[in-house]
VOMARLUM-984647 format. One record per residue (C-alpha): residue in one letter; x, y, z negated. Coordinates in steps of 0.1 Angstrom, whole numbers, plus 5000, padded with zeros to 4 digits. Layout:
# VOMARLUM-984647
+-----+------+------+------+
: res :   px :   py :   pz :
+-----+------+------+------+
:   a :    X :    Y :    Z :
...
+-----+------+------+------+
This chain:
# VOMARLUM-984647
+-----+------+------+------+
: res :   px :   py :   pz :
+-----+------+------+------+
:   m : 3133 : 9086 : 1415 :
:   l : 3116 : 9096 : 1448 :
:   s : 3133 : 9093 : 1483 :
:   a : 3121 : 9097 : 1518 :
:   t : 3141 : 9070 : 1536 :
:   k : 3147 : 9067 : 1573 :
:   y : 3129 : 9037 : 1588 :
:   a : 3110 : 9031 : 1556 :
:   g : 3078 : 9025 : 1576 :
:   e : 3093 : 9002 : 1603 :
:   f : 3072 : 8972 : 1590 :
:   q : 3042 : 8990 : 1606 :
:   e : 3058 : 8994 : 1640 :
:   l : 3055 : 8960 : 1657 :
:   g : 3022 : 8968 : 1674 :
:   v : 2989 : 8949 : 1675 :
:   g : 2966 : 8936 : 1702 :
:   g : 2975 : 8918 : 1734 :
:   r : 2960 : 8945 : 1756 :
:   p : 2978 : 8976 : 1742 :
:   c : 3010 : 8958 : 1737 :
:   a : 3010 : 8947 : 1773 :
:   m : 3005 : 8983 : 1783 :
:   g : 3037 : 8995 : 1767 :
:   g : 3022 : 8998 : 1732 :
:   a : 3000 : 9027 : 1744 :
:   g : 2967 : 9028 : 1726 :
:   v : 2961 : 9063 : 1711 :
:   a : 2936 : 9073 : 1737 :
:   q : 2919 : 9039 : 1745 :
:   y : 2891 : 9022 : 1727 :
:   v : 2885 : 8987 : 1740 :
:   d : 2886 : 8964 : 1710 :
:   a : 2889 : 8965 : 1672 :
:   s : 2927 : 8969 : 1674 :
:   v : 2920 : 9006 : 1679 :
:   i : 2922 : 9014 : 1642 :
:   y : 2959 : 9006 : 1642 :
:   f : 2966 : 9032 : 1669 :
:   n : 2940 : 9059 : 1663 :
:   p : 2914 : 9058 : 1634 :
:   a : 2890 : 9080 : 1654 :
:   g : 2888 : 9055 : 1683 :
:   s : 2866 : 9031 : 1664 :
:   f : 2837 : 9055 : 1670 :
:   y : 2838 : 9047 : 1708 :
:   t : 2845 : 9010 : 1704 :
:   e : 2818 : 8983 : 1706 :
:   k : 2808 : 8964 : 1675 :
:   s : 2835 : 8938 : 1676 :
:   v : 2860 : 8916 : 1658 :
:   m : 2895 : 8906 : 1670 :
:   a : 2925 : 8886 : 1658 :
:   m : 2961 : 8884 : 1670 :
:   h : 2991 : 8862 : 1665 :
:   a : 3026 : 8874 : 1676 :
:   e : 3059 : 8857 : 1677 :
:   n : 3083 : 8886 : 1677 :
:   f : 3120 : 8882 : 1688 :
:   a : 3115 : 8845 : 1697 :
:   g : 3096 : 8838 : 1665 :
:   v : 3120 : 8854 : 1640 :
:   v : 3093 : 8878 : 1629 :
:   k : 3057 : 8866 : 1629 :
:   n : 3029 : 8893 : 1630 :
:   e : 2993 : 8885 : 1624 :
:   f : 2965 : 8911 : 1626 :
:   a : 2927 : 8909 : 1623 :
:   s : 2901 : 8936 : 1623 :
:   v : 2864 : 8944 : 1626 :
:   v : 2848 : 8976 : 1638 :
:   i : 2811 : 8985 : 1633 :
:   p : 2801 : 9017 : 1650 :
:   g : 2767 : 9034 : 1644 :
:   e : 2747 : 9063 : 1658 :
:   n : 2771 : 9090 : 1645 :
:   r : 2797 : 9072 : 1625 :
:   s : 2817 : 9040 : 1624 :
:   v : 2834 : 9019 : 1598 :
:   g : 2861 : 8992 : 1601 :
:   i : 2885 : 8971 : 1582 :
:   g : 2918 : 8954 : 1592 :
:   v : 2947 : 8934 : 1578 :
:   q : 2982 : 8930 : 1591 :
:   y : 3006 : 8903 : 1579 :
:   l : 3043 : 8901 : 1588 :
:   s : 3066 : 8874 : 1577 :
:   v : 3102 : 8863 : 1582 :
:   s : 3113 : 8828 : 1571 :
:   d : 3145 : 8809 : 1566 :
:   i : 3167 : 8838 : 1555 :
:   i : 3198 : 8822 : 1542 :
:   l : 3214 : 8837 : 1510 :
:   t : 3251 : 8832 : 1506 :
:   t : 3277 : 8837 : 1479 :
:   l : 3315 : 8833 : 1477 :
:   s : 3333 : 8803 : 1463 :
:   d : 3355 : 8828 : 1444 :
:   t : 3334 : 8859 : 1437 :
:   t : 3364 : 8878 : 1424 :
:   s : 3382 : 8876 : 1457 :
:   p : 3372 : 8891 : 1491 :
:   p : 3358 : 8868 : 1518 :
:   g : 3382 : 8852 : 1542 :
:   s : 3392 : 8819 : 1558 :
:   g : 3402 : 8806 : 1523 :
:   n : 3371 : 8820 : 1506 :
:   p : 3342 : 8816 : 1531 :
:   p : 3305 : 8824 : 1523 :
:   v : 3286 : 8795 : 1509 :
:   p : 3248 : 8792 : 1514 :
:   y : 3229 : 8787 : 1481 :
:   d : 3192 : 8795 : 1489 :
:   t : 3167 : 8801 : 1517 :
:   v : 3141 : 8827 : 1512 :
:   g : 3115 : 8846 : 1532 :
:   t : 3098 : 8881 : 1533 :
:   r : 3062 : 8892 : 1535 :
:   d : 3045 : 8925 : 1543 :
:   v : 3007 : 8930 : 1541 :
:   v : 2989 : 8962 : 1552 :
:   l : 2951 : 8966 : 1546 :
:   y : 2932 : 8992 : 1567 :
:   f : 2899 : 9008 : 1556 :
:   n : 2886 : 9028 : 1585 :
:   g : 2859 : 9054 : 1590 :
:   a : 2851 : 9078 : 1619 :
:   k : 2824 : 9103 : 1628 :
:   g : 2816 : 9121 : 1660 :
:   n : 2794 : 9125 : 1690 :
:   a : 2795 : 9116 : 1727 :
:   e : 2826 : 9137 : 1734 :
:   l : 2845 : 9143 : 1702 :
:   a : 2853 : 9121 : 1672 :
:   y : 2876 : 9122 : 1642 :
:   g : 2885 : 9095 : 1618 :
:   m : 2907 : 9083 : 1589 :
:   n : 2924 : 9051 : 1577 :
:   i : 2931 : 9045 : 1540 :
:   k : 2959 : 9019 : 1538 :
:   i : 2973 : 8997 : 1510 :
:   f : 3008 : 8981 : 1514 :
:   y : 3022 : 8951 : 1497 :
:   r : 3059 : 8943 : 1504 :
:   d : 3077 : 8912 : 1492 :
:   l : 3114 : 8912 : 1503 :
:   s : 3122 : 8882 : 1481 :
:   v : 3148 : 8901 : 1460 :
:   i : 3124 : 8930 : 1453 :
:   k : 3086 : 8937 : 1456 :
:   g : 3066 : 8968 : 1460 :
:   f : 3031 : 8984 : 1464 :
:   g : 3021 : 9015 : 1482 :
:   g : 2996 : 9032 : 1504 :
:   g : 2990 : 9058 : 1530 :
:   i : 2965 : 9078 : 1551 :
:   d : 2962 : 9079 : 1589 :
:   l : 2942 : 9107 : 1606 :
:   g : 2930 : 9108 : 1642 :
:   v : 2909 : 9128 : 1667 :
:   v : 2895 : 9119 : 1702 :
:   y : 2881 : 9138 : 1731 :
:   n : 2862 : 9114 : 1753 :
:   r : 2849 : 9117 : 1788 :
:   e : 2837 : 9090 : 1813 :
:   y : 2870 : 9088 : 1833 :
:   f : 2894 : 9106 : 1810 :
:   s : 2902 : 9106 : 1773 :
:   v : 2927 : 9123 : 1750 :
:   g : 2937 : 9112 : 1715 :
:   a : 2959 : 9124 : 1687 :
:   a : 2969 : 9106 : 1655 :
:   i : 2992 : 9111 : 1625 :
:   r : 3003 : 9080 : 1608 :
:   d : 3010 : 9083 : 1570 :
:   f : 2999 : 9119 : 1569 :
:   i : 3007 : 9124 : 1532 :
:   l : 3042 : 9109 : 1527 :
:   a : 3030 : 9074 : 1520 :
:   p : 3048 : 9060 : 1489 :
:   i : 3061 : 9026 : 1482 :
:   i : 3068 : 9018 : 1445 :
:   w : 3094 : 8991 : 1440 :
:   n : 3094 : 8968 : 1409 :
:   n : 3131 : 8973 : 1402 :
:   e : 3144 : 8985 : 1368 :
:   n : 3140 : 9022 : 1378 :
:   k : 3106 : 9018 : 1395 :
:   t : 3121 : 9035 : 1426 :
:   k : 3096 : 9053 : 1448 :
:   e : 3103 : 9054 : 1485 :
:   t : 3082 : 9075 : 1509 :
:   i : 3073 : 9068 : 1546 :
:   m : 3076 : 9099 : 1567 :
:   p : 3047 : 9108 : 1591 :
:   k : 3046 : 9099 : 1628 :
:   f : 3026 : 9120 : 1653 :
:   s : 3012 : 9105 : 1685 :
:   l : 2994 : 9121 : 1715 :
:   g : 2978 : 9100 : 1741 :
:   i : 2963 : 9107 : 1775 :
:   a : 2943 : 9080 : 1794 :
:   p : 2928 : 9087 : 1828 :
:   v : 2907 : 9060 : 1846 :
:   l : 2905 : 9056 : 1884 :
:   p : 2874 : 9036 : 1895 :
:   m : 2878 : 9017 : 1928 :
:   d : 2842 : 9007 : 1934 :
:   k : 2847 : 8994 : 1970 :
:   i : 2868 : 8966 : 1957 :
:   n : 2851 : 8962 : 1923 :
:   s : 2882 : 8973 : 1905 :
:   t : 2895 : 8998 : 1880 :
:   l : 2929 : 9013 : 1873 :
:   k : 2935 : 9026 : 1838 :
:   f : 2966 : 9045 : 1827 :
:   e : 2979 : 9057 : 1794 :
:   c : 3008 : 9077 : 1783 :
:   d : 3016 : 9082 : 1746 :
:   v : 3041 : 9107 : 1733 :
:   v : 3053 : 9096 : 1698 :
:   k : 3072 : 9118 : 1675 :
:   p : 3085 : 9102 : 1642 :
:   f : 3093 : 9130 : 1617 :
:   d : 3123 : 9112 : 1603 :
:   i : 3141 : 9106 : 1637 :
:   d : 3154 : 9132 : 1662 :
:   g : 3137 : 9133 : 1696 :
:   f : 3105 : 9114 : 1706 :
:   n : 3094 : 9082 : 1724 :
:   i : 3072 : 9079 : 1755 :
:   n : 3051 : 9047 : 1758 :
:   m : 3032 : 9042 : 1790 :
:   g : 3012 : 9015 : 1806 :
:   v : 2987 : 9006 : 1834 :
:   e : 2959 : 8981 : 1837 :
:   y : 2943 : 8967 : 1868 :
:   g : 2908 : 8952 : 1862 :
:   y : 2888 : 8932 : 1887 :
:   k : 2850 : 8931 : 1881 :
:   d : 2857 : 8938 : 1844 :
:   f : 2866 : 8901 : 1842 :
:   l : 2903 : 8897 : 1851 :
:   f : 2931 : 8921 : 1841 :
:   g : 2968 : 8925 : 1848 :
:   r : 2989 : 8949 : 1828 :
:   a : 3024 : 8964 : 1826 :
:   g : 3042 : 8991 : 1807 :
:   h : 3073 : 9006 : 1792 :
:   y : 3079 : 9007 : 1754 :
:   n : 3109 : 9021 : 1736 :
:   g : 3132 : 9014 : 1766 :
:   n : 3117 : 8979 : 1771 :
:   y : 3093 : 8965 : 1797 :
:   t : 3060 : 8949 : 1789 :
:   f : 3037 : 8927 : 1809 :
:   g : 3004 : 8909 : 1802 :
:   a : 2971 : 8896 : 1814 :
:   g : 2936 : 8893 : 1801 :
:   i : 2902 : 8878 : 1807 :
:   r : 2868 : 8890 : 1795 :
:   y : 2837 : 8868 : 1798 :
:   k : 2804 : 8880 : 1784 :
:   k : 2811 : 8889 : 1748 :
:   f : 2845 : 8872 : 1746 :
:   s : 2880 : 8884 : 1755 :
:   l : 2915 : 8868 : 1755 :
:   d : 2946 : 8889 : 1760 :
:   y : 2983 : 8881 : 1763 :
:   a : 3014 : 8904 : 1761 :
:   l : 3051 : 8897 : 1768 :
:   v : 3075 : 8923 : 1754 :
:   l : 3110 : 8922 : 1768 :
:   h : 3139 : 8932 : 1746 :
:   s : 3173 : 8943 : 1760 :
:   e : 3192 : 8934 : 1728 :
:   l : 3169 : 8909 : 1710 :
:   n : 3149 : 8879 : 1722 :
:   n : 3115 : 8885 : 1738 :
:   s : 3081 : 8888 : 1719 :
:   n : 3049 : 8870 : 1727 :
:   k : 3015 : 8883 : 1715 :
:   v : 2981 : 8867 : 1719 :
:   s : 2948 : 8882 : 1708 :
:   a : 2912 : 8872 : 1710 :
:   g : 2880 : 8891 : 1704 :
:   v : 2842 : 8890 : 1705 :
:   t : 2816 : 8917 : 1705 :
:   f : 2783 : 8913 : 1686 :
+-----+------+------+------+
């Protein structure tokens, strides 16, 4: 049985990287570190040879999100690999004292076990291009362990980039070919993840007199399984390419963050505010080589 289920791909949507997450989750048209393969597989072509790792405590630590990646660009092509790990712990399973009767004050739910969930996504990235135009692809493998059911799957991301010194445009399609997840239940149910299209524009404003730079990005994101679209936007102020302050707007929520870059090392922090859930904190570190 095959079904395209709304929100089936939400385990991929928490975002990665302290810098882009602080800028409202906008990263389709920016290529600063190895987190770029998550946002746009073509962006790895314009990224320095680098490795990065992130730890995130989403919704006050309810959902933990780890990500690590490495990107190795060459003369006319680049390759990269990444892994994302999401986990939720201490989920309490309950039953009823009398399973033949409805729940109520005389038949309350009774805890009987504590479980957790895990999601793993592997990214295999490749891109090709020149000084102004690049295109790329991710091949992804999913593993999902929801405690009561497990599944495997995979997908393909496509991306393209037009790059200039002070302006760049990027476009990406996540899960281009209806990414399947095959569950290990009795019927071997197949669930598909619908594609998501993103278009990003990122102008740069140099301010040489004060040794500073302003970078902007606006991403228009259109999930194919949801009506309407989202707009993610952010801004970064950089001083001497050393200290950075960031802010943005993501899915109706505000984001803030800061970063530091010293020689080959970088450290970035993002705070994502949530109107209905607890806040999320994300920290990432990277090195070029």
